[in-house]
C-alpha positions as CSV (number, residue, x, y, z in Angstrom):
1,M,17.5,-1.1,25.8
2,S,17.3,-5.0,25.7
3,A,17.3,-6.8,22.4
4,P,13.9,-8.0,21.2
5,R,13.0,-11.6,22.1
6,E,12.0,-12.5,18.5
7,Q,14.3,-11.7,15.5
8,P,13.2,-11.6,11.8
9,I,15.1,-14.0,9.7
10,F,13.4,-13.7,6.3
11,S,10.8,-11.3,4.7
12,T,8.9,-11.2,1.5
13,R,5.7,-9.8,0.1
14,A,2.6,-11.8,-1.0
15,H,-1.2,-11.7,-1.1
16,V,-2.5,-13.4,1.9
17,F,-5.6,-15.7,1.8
18,Q,-7.4,-17.9,4.4
19,I,-9.6,-20.9,3.7
20,D,-13.4,-20.3,4.1
21,P,-14.3,-22.0,7.4
22,A,-17.8,-22.7,6.1
23,T,-16.9,-24.5,2.8
24,K,-13.3,-25.4,3.4
25,R,-12.8,-25.0,-0.3
26,N,-12.9,-21.3,-1.3
27,W,-10.2,-18.8,-0.5
28,I,-11.0,-15.5,1.3
29,P,-8.5,-12.6,0.7
30,A,-7.1,-11.2,4.0
31,S,-6.3,-7.8,2.4
32,K,-6.7,-5.9,-0.8
33,H,-3.0,-5.4,-1.4
34,A,0.2,-7.5,-0.9
35,L,1.5,-7.7,2.6
36,T,4.9,-8.3,4.2
37,V,5.2,-11.9,5.4
38,S,8.1,-12.6,7.7
39,Y,9.7,-15.6,9.5
40,F,10.6,-14.8,13.2
41,Y,12.7,-16.8,15.6
42,D,12.0,-16.7,19.4
43,V,15.4,-17.0,21.0
44,T,14.2,-17.8,24.5
45,R,11.7,-20.5,23.5
46,S,13.4,-21.7,20.3
47,V,10.2,-21.3,18.4
48,Y,9.7,-20.2,14.7
49,R,6.7,-18.3,13.6
50,I,5.3,-16.8,10.4
51,I,4.0,-13.3,11.0
52,S,2.0,-10.9,8.7
53,V,0.5,-7.7,10.0
54,G,-2.2,-5.8,8.1
55,G,-3.3,-2.5,9.7
56,A,-3.5,-3.0,13.4
57,K,-4.1,-6.7,13.5
58,A,-2.0,-9.8,12.8
59,I,-3.2,-11.5,9.6
60,I,-0.9,-14.5,10.1
61,N,0.4,-15.7,13.4
62,S,1.4,-19.3,12.7
63,T,3.9,-21.3,14.8
64,I,6.0,-23.7,12.7
65,T,5.9,-27.3,13.9
66,P,7.8,-30.3,12.5
67,N,4.6,-32.0,11.2
68,M,3.6,-29.0,9.0
69,S,4.2,-29.0,5.3
70,F,4.1,-26.2,2.6
71,T,2.5,-27.2,-0.6
72,K,2.9,-25.5,-4.0
73,T,-0.5,-25.6,-5.8
74,S,0.6,-23.5,-8.8
75,H,3.6,-21.6,-10.2
76,K,2.9,-18.6,-7.9
77,F,0.7,-20.0,-5.1
78,G,1.4,-22.1,-2.0
79,Q,-0.5,-23.1,1.2
80,W,0.0,-24.7,4.6
81,A,-2.4,-25.9,7.3
82,D,-2.2,-24.7,10.9
83,S,-4.1,-27.0,13.3
84,R,-3.6,-24.6,16.3
85,A,-5.3,-21.8,14.4
86,N,-7.7,-24.2,12.8
87,T,-7.3,-22.7,9.4
88,V,-5.3,-23.0,6.1
89,Y,-3.2,-20.1,4.9
90,G,-2.5,-19.4,1.3
91,L,0.1,-17.0,-0.2
92,G,0.1,-15.6,-3.8
93,F,3.5,-14.4,-4.9
94,A,4.5,-12.0,-7.7
95,S,6.8,-14.6,-9.3
96,E,7.8,-18.3,-9.2
97,Q,11.2,-17.3,-7.8
98,H,9.6,-15.7,-4.7
99,L,7.4,-18.8,-4.1
100,A,10.5,-21.1,-4.3
101,Q,12.4,-18.9,-1.8
102,F,9.5,-19.0,0.6
103,A,9.1,-22.8,0.3
104,E,12.8,-23.3,0.8
105,K,12.8,-21.2,3.9
106,F,9.8,-23.0,5.2
107,Q,11.6,-26.4,4.9
108,E,14.6,-24.9,6.7
109,V,12.5,-23.5,9.5
110,K,10.6,-26.8,9.8
111,E,13.8,-28.8,10.2
112,A,15.2,-26.3,12.7
113,A,11.9,-26.6,14.7
114,R,12.3,-30.4,14.7
115,V,15.9,-30.1,16.0
116,A,14.9,-27.6,18.6
117,R,12.1,-29.8,19.9
118,E,14.4,-32.8,20.1
119,K,17.0,-30.8,22.1
120,S,14.2,-29.5,24.4
121,Q,13.0,-33.0,25.1
122,D,16.5,-34.2,25.8
123,K,17.0,-31.3,28.2
124,T,13.8,-31.9,30.0
125,E,14.7,-35.6,30.5
126,L,18.1,-34.6,31.9
127,T,16.8,-31.9,34.3
128,N,13.8,-33.9,35.5
129,P,15.0,-37.4,36.5
130,A,11.8,-38.1,38.3
131,L,10.2,-38.5,34.9
132,N,12.2,-41.6,34.3
133,I,10.9,-43.4,37.4
134,S,8.3,-46.0,36.5
135,S,4.8,-45.9,38.0
136,Q,5.6,-48.9,40.2
137,Q,8.4,-46.9,41.9
138,V,6.2,-44.0,43.0
139,L,5.5,-44.2,46.7
140,P,1.9,-43.8,47.9
141,S,1.1,-40.6,49.6
142,P,-0.1,-40.8,53.2
143,M,-3.8,-40.4,53.9
144,I,-4.9,-37.1,55.3
145,S,-7.5,-37.0,57.9
146,S,-10.6,-35.0,57.0
147,N,-10.9,-33.7,60.5
148,G,-7.2,-32.8,61.2
149,P,-5.1,-29.8,60.5
150,G,-3.8,-31.4,57.3
151,E,-7.1,-30.5,55.5
152,D,-6.5,-26.8,56.2
153,K,-3.0,-27.0,54.8
154,L,-4.3,-28.7,51.7
155,F,-6.9,-26.0,51.1
156,R,-4.3,-23.3,51.6
157,S,-2.0,-25.0,49.2
158,Q,-4.6,-25.4,46.5
159,S,-5.7,-21.7,46.9
160,A,-2.0,-20.6,46.6
161,D,-1.6,-22.8,43.5
162,V,-4.8,-21.3,41.9
163,E,-3.5,-17.7,42.6
164,M,-0.1,-18.5,41.2
165,S,-1.5,-20.1,38.0
166,T,-3.8,-17.0,37.6
167,E,-0.8,-14.7,38.0
168,K,1.2,-16.8,35.5
169,E,-1.6,-16.6,32.9
170,R,-1.9,-12.8,33.4
171,L,1.9,-12.4,32.9
172,K,1.8,-14.6,29.8
173,K,-1.0,-12.6,28.3
174,M,0.9,-9.3,29.0
175,L,4.0,-10.7,27.4
176,S,2.1,-12.0,24.4
177,E,0.4,-8.7,23.8
178,G,3.7,-6.9,24.2
179,S,5.3,-9.3,21.8
180,V,2.6,-8.9,19.2
181,S,2.9,-5.1,19.4
182,E,6.6,-5.3,19.1
183,L,6.3,-7.6,16.1
184,Q,3.9,-5.2,14.4
185,W,6.4,-2.4,14.8
186,E,9.2,-4.5,13.5
187,V,7.2,-5.8,10.5
188,E,6.1,-2.2,9.7
189,F,9.8,-1.1,10.0
190,F,10.9,-3.7,7.5
191,S,8.1,-2.8,5.2
192,L,9.1,0.8,5.3
193,Q,12.7,-0.1,4.6
194,D,11.5,-2.1,1.5
195,N,9.4,0.8,0.3
196,N,12.3,3.3,0.8
197,A,14.7,1.1,-1.2
198,R,12.2,0.8,-4.0
199,L,11.7,4.6,-4.0
200,V,15.4,5.3,-4.0
201,A,15.8,2.9,-7.0
202,A,13.0,4.6,-8.8
203,L,14.5,8.0,-8.2
204,H,17.9,6.9,-9.5
205,E,16.2,5.5,-12.6
206,A,14.2,8.7,-13.1
207,Q,17.4,10.8,-12.8
208,A,19.2,8.6,-15.3
209,S,16.2,8.9,-17.7
210,V,16.2,12.7,-17.4
211,E,19.9,12.9,-18.2
212,Q,19.4,10.6,-21.2
213,W,16.5,12.8,-22.4
214,K,18.6,15.9,-21.9
215,E,21.4,14.5,-24.1
216,Q,18.8,13.5,-26.8
217,L,17.3,16.9,-26.7
218,G,20.7,18.5,-27.1
219,L,21.4,16.3,-30.1
220,Y,18.0,17.0,-31.5
221,R,18.6,20.8,-31.1
222,E,21.9,20.5,-33.0
223,E,20.2,18.6,-35.8
224,T,17.4,21.2,-36.0
225,E,19.9,24.0,-36.3
226,S,21.7,22.1,-39.0
227,L,18.4,21.5,-40.8
228,R,17.6,25.2,-40.6
229,H,21.0,26.0,-42.3
230,R,20.2,23.5,-45.0
231,V,16.9,25.2,-45.6
232,A,18.6,28.5,-45.9
233,E,21.1,27.1,-48.4
234,L,18.2,25.5,-50.2
235,E,16.4,28.9,-50.5
236,A,19.7,30.4,-51.8
237,R,20.0,27.6,-54.3
238,G,16.4,28.2,-55.3
239,A,17.1,31.9,-56.0
240,D,20.1,31.0,-58.0
241,D,18.2,28.4,-59.9
242,S,15.6,31.0,-60.9
243,R,18.4,32.8,-62.6
244,G,19.6,29.6,-64.4
245,G,20.6,27.1,-61.7
246,S,20.4,23.3,-61.8
247,R,16.9,22.0,-61.2
248,E,18.0,18.4,-60.5
249,E,20.3,19.4,-57.7
250,L,17.5,21.5,-56.0
251,S,15.0,18.6,-56.3
252,Q,17.5,16.2,-54.7
253,S,18.1,18.6,-51.9
254,L,14.4,19.0,-51.3
255,E,14.0,15.2,-51.2
256,E,16.7,14.9,-48.6
257,L,15.1,17.7,-46.6
258,E,11.8,16.0,-46.7
259,L,13.3,12.7,-45.4
260,L,15.0,14.6,-42.6
261,L,11.8,16.3,-41.6
262,K,10.0,12.9,-41.7
263,A,12.6,11.4,-39.4
264,K,12.4,14.2,-37.0
265,D,8.6,14.0,-36.9
266,E,8.9,10.3,-36.1
267,E,11.4,11.0,-33.4
268,I,9.1,13.6,-31.9
269,Q,6.2,11.1,-31.8
270,L,8.5,8.5,-30.2
271,L,9.5,11.1,-27.5
272,K,5.8,11.9,-26.9
273,S,4.9,8.2,-26.5
274,Q,7.8,7.4,-24.1
275,R,7.8,10.5,-21.9
276,C,4.7,9.6,-19.8
277,G,6.1,6.2,-18.8
278,R,9.6,7.1,-18.0
279,W,9.7,10.6,-16.6
280,E,9.2,10.8,-12.8
281,A,10.5,14.3,-12.0
282,E,7.8,16.8,-12.7
283,G,10.0,19.8,-13.1
284,E,12.2,18.2,-15.7
285,R,9.1,16.9,-17.4
286,E,7.6,20.4,-17.8
287,E,10.8,21.8,-19.1
288,T,11.2,19.0,-21.6
289,L,7.6,19.4,-22.8
290,Q,8.3,23.1,-23.4
291,R,11.4,22.3,-25.4
292,L,9.5,19.8,-27.4
293,Q,6.8,22.4,-28.2
294,E,9.5,24.8,-29.3
295,L,11.1,22.2,-31.5
296,E,7.7,21.3,-33.0
297,A,7.2,25.1,-33.7
298,R,10.6,25.2,-35.4
299,N,9.8,22.2,-37.5
300,A,6.5,23.7,-38.5
301,E,8.4,26.9,-39.5
302,L,10.9,24.8,-41.5
303,E,8.1,23.0,-43.3
304,Q,6.5,26.3,-44.2
305,R,9.8,27.5,-45.6
306,L,10.2,24.3,-47.5
307,S,6.8,24.6,-49.0
308,R,7.6,28.2,-50.0
309,A,10.8,27.0,-51.6
310,E,9.0,24.3,-53.5
311,Q,6.4,26.9,-54.6
312,S,9.2,29.2,-55.8
313,L,10.9,26.4,-57.6
314,A,7.6,25.5,-59.4
315,E,7.0,29.2,-60.3
316,S,10.6,29.5,-61.7
317,A,10.1,26.3,-63.7
318,A,6.8,27.6,-65.1
319,Q,8.5,31.0,-65.9
320,R,11.3,29.2,-67.7
321,D,8.8,27.1,-69.7
322,R,6.9,30.3,-70.7
323,T,10.2,31.9,-71.7
324,H,11.1,28.9,-73.8
325,G,7.7,29.2,-75.5
326,E,8.1,32.8,-76.2
327,I,11.6,32.2,-77.6
328,S,10.2,29.5,-79.9
329,K,7.5,31.9,-81.1
330,L,10.1,34.6,-81.8
331,A,12.3,32.1,-83.7
332,D,9.4,31.1,-85.9
333,I,8.7,34.8,-86.6
334,V,12.3,35.4,-87.4
335,D,12.3,32.5,-89.8
336,V,9.3,33.9,-91.6
337,K,10.9,37.3,-91.8
338,I,14.1,35.8,-93.1
339,F,12.1,33.9,-95.8
340,E,10.2,37.0,-96.8
341,L,13.5,39.0,-97.0
342,S,14.9,36.2,-99.2
343,E,12.0,36.4,-101.6
344,L,12.2,40.2,-101.6
345,R,15.9,40.1,-102.5
346,Q,15.3,37.6,-105.3
347,G,12.5,39.9,-106.7
348,L,14.9,42.9,-106.6
349,A,17.6,40.9,-108.3
350,K,15.1,40.0,-111.1
351,L,14.1,43.6,-111.5
352,A,17.7,44.7,-111.7
353,E,18.4,42.2,-114.5
354,S,15.3,43.2,-116.5
355,D,16.4,46.9,-116.4
């Protein structure tokens, strides 16, 4: 299979516009989405072209000439005029860097077209020395009689020339259509390559994100288990405190547990807010959602156990206060009884002395 006549030398993506032929001021978008815009070089004719294909038609088919110029009208937009197509093309890029690259390549191609034209002119002058002959040196052609056999020869020659020119035009048209079809396939191929590269990069990024979330979930599970053990210890300390333990230590542990639960709740909210934008793999996403739901259920259970522990602590404190009140009452009663016994003893002592 022979190599294609035109080779792509640079490709980028941009939104394509054409000037409104009626007003010559407003831009008309050539497509709804960004298209692949490529520079092509024709090896046989030494011609550079800008090609952009949208669907089944060529949106841009502009041959670069030395007198063309690419103008930057904004940070992300540029334009050039094509007198052969009788239009002005405009390109809107995603960034200023893409616009600068396209403008730099346009200048390079323009200079290469100028050099190719000069070489072609020099070659034409060398291969056709008759062009250097002045008009005074051209010999006059002999007169042909209108009634002689030379007239028939002239007619046959003209007819052959017309048939040959028609055949040449037909061949040029066939070659041009074949070239456009070939360019469409090549541009589509490069566009598919770009899309494939972007999909591969997105897949790698999604896999890395999934691994990162797996590690975070593992750490989160360990912290949850540790938190569960601390709640169990707290309950044990609450039971010991009801039998005379330290209330300050239990309160401090409860505060630490509340802070940990608050931090875990914030981490869960953060995971929820970030999961939609970063997870691409559906299977991993469903599994992670299920794990998050389980962790939320465990946290709810821990919060219930914490509330029960706090309630038990409050009840034990109230019971201790009631016990202190009853002890105070009993002490007062004992004091009264001791005072009465003292008075009774003094009365008995007086009676014994009077007897």
